[in-house]
C-alpha positions in Angstrom: 83.4 98.4 66.8 86.0 100.3 68.5 85.9 99.4 72.2 88.4 102.5 72.5 85.4 105.4 71.3 84.7 105.7 67.7 85.5 103.2 65.0 88.7 104.4 63.2 88.7 103.7 59.6 92.6 103.6 57.1 92.2 104.6 53.8 95.5 103.5 51.7 96.4 104.8 48.2 99.2 105.9 46.1 99.8 109.6 46.1 98.6 109.8 41.9 95.9 108.0 40.3 93.2 107.2 42.6 89.8 108.2 41.6 88.4 111.3 43.0 85.3 110.7 44.3 85.9 107.2 45.6 88.3 108.7 48.0 87.2 112.1 49.0 83.3 111.3 49.1 83.8 108.4 51.7 86.3 110.2 53.5 84.4 113.6 53.8 81.3 110.9 54.4 82.5 109.2 57.5 84.4 112.4 59.2 81.2 114.3 58.3 79.6 111.6 60.8 82.1 111.8 63.4 84.2 108.5 62.3 88.4 109.4 62.6 89.9 108.3 58.9 93.5 108.7 58.3 94.5 108.6 54.8 98.3 106.4 54.1 99.5 107.1 50.8 103.2 106.0 49.7 104.8 108.7 50.8 102.7 111.6 53.4 101.9 114.6 51.8 100.0 115.5 48.4 97.3 113.2 46.9 96.6 113.9 43.2 93.5 112.6 42.3 91.9 111.5 38.9 88.7 111.5 37.4 87.7 108.7 35.0 91.7 107.8 34.7 92.2 110.7 33.3 91.5 114.0 34.2 92.8 115.8 37.3 90.8 116.1 40.3 91.1 117.6 43.6 93.8 117.1 45.6 94.0 115.6 49.3 96.5 114.6 51.6 98.2 111.8 52.8 98.3 111.9 56.7 100.9 109.1 56.8 103.1 107.3 54.7 102.1 103.4 54.2 105.4 102.3 55.9 104.3 104.0 59.3 101.1 102.8 59.7 100.0 100.3 62.6 96.9 98.4 61.1 96.0 97.4 64.5 95.1 100.9 65.5 92.1 100.6 62.8 88.8 99.1 62.6 87.9 99.0 59.1 90.4 99.4 55.9 89.1 101.5 52.7 90.6 100.9 49.3 89.4 103.2 46.6 90.0 102.5 43.1 91.2 104.3 40.2 93.2 102.2 37.6 96.5 103.8 38.2 96.3 103.8 41.9 94.8 100.4 42.5 97.7 98.7 40.0 100.4 100.6 41.7 98.8 99.5 45.3 98.8 96.2 44.8 102.7 96.1 43.9 103.6 98.0 47.0 104.7 95.0 49.7 103.8 97.4 52.7 100.5 98.1 51.3 99.7 94.5 50.7 101.0 93.8 54.4 98.5 96.1 55.7 95.7 94.2 53.5 96.7 90.7 55.1 96.6 92.3 58.6 93.0 93.2 58.4 91.9 90.1 56.5 93.5 87.8 59.0 92.4 89.6 62.0 88.7 89.3 60.9 88.6 93.0 60.6 86.5 94.8 57.5 87.6 95.5 54.3 86.0 98.1 51.8 86.9 98.0 48.2 85.8 100.1 45.3 86.0 99.9 41.5 89.7 98.5 40.9 90.6 98.8 44.8 89.8 94.9 44.8 92.9 94.1 42.6 94.5 94.5 46.4 92.1 91.7 47.8 93.3 89.6 44.5 97.0 90.1 45.0 96.7 88.6 48.6 94.6 85.9 47.8 91.9 87.4 50.0 89.2 87.0 47.5 89.0 82.8 47.5 85.7 81.9 48.3 84.3 85.4 48.6 81.2 87.0 46.4 82.0 90.4 45.5 81.6 93.0 42.8 84.0 95.6 41.1 84.9 97.4 37.9 83.8 95.1 35.4 87.3 94.6 33.9 88.7 92.9 37.6 86.0 90.1 36.8 88.3 87.3 35.5 91.2 87.9 38.2 88.2 88.0 40.8 86.9 84.8 39.5 90.9 83.4 38.6 91.6 84.5 42.5 89.1 81.8 43.7 86.2 84.6 44.2 82.5 84.8 42.9 82.0 88.1 40.8 79.2 89.4 40.6 77.7 92.3 38.9 75.5 94.4 41.7 76.2 98.1 43.3 77.3 97.0 46.6 78.1 93.5 47.9 78.9 92.2 51.6 80.3 88.8 52.2 80.9 87.9 55.9 82.2 84.3 54.8 85.8 83.5 56.0 85.9 85.2 59.6 85.8 88.7 57.7 83.2 91.2 56.3 84.2 92.3 52.8 82.5 94.9 51.2 82.6 95.9 47.6 81.2 98.3 45.2 81.7 98.7 41.0 82.5 102.3 40.8 81.8 106.1 41.8 78.1 105.7 40.6 77.6 103.1 43.6 79.0 105.3 46.3 75.7 105.4 48.1 75.1 102.0 48.6 78.6 101.6 49.4 79.0 104.3 52.0 75.3 102.7 53.3 77.0 99.2 54.0 80.3 100.6 55.5 78.1 102.9 57.9 76.3 99.4 58.9 79.5 97.7 59.6 81.0 100.1 61.6 77.9 100.5 63.7 77.6 96.6 64.2 
């Protein structure tokens, strides 16, 4: 995708409450395949993940703060879930500016589990077909999206690509679609 070397991915999270495997597995996968990934948190530094929204998970690192992100430097936006993470993230003005920068410029967004809440918040699901954690289906429908119960959904309508999955059990399919989008 990028004309200047490998595609660059930006993951946006809060520093507490992101679902462990929805952040750490994609980052490891992408980096292992030569894709540079930056993680932006509310603040730079430690990210405390959770497993199943309740049990402490492995720590990660935010390379930079959301306030310091230049969205134009990235080719794909990754929005992991975790109820606490996603609920807080959609209330963060800078995070929502980043989401809007990707969708308005036609660059792809990959969101898993509760991550699509950020897209609902920005109005970006209007006319899109997507999936998420089941509890978000009413929010998606109320925001004009078509919610489906599938492991992964890729929708290219509206001038930008949206890749969504339901939960950590769908990571294999989710990563396959991210890889396909980055190499397209």
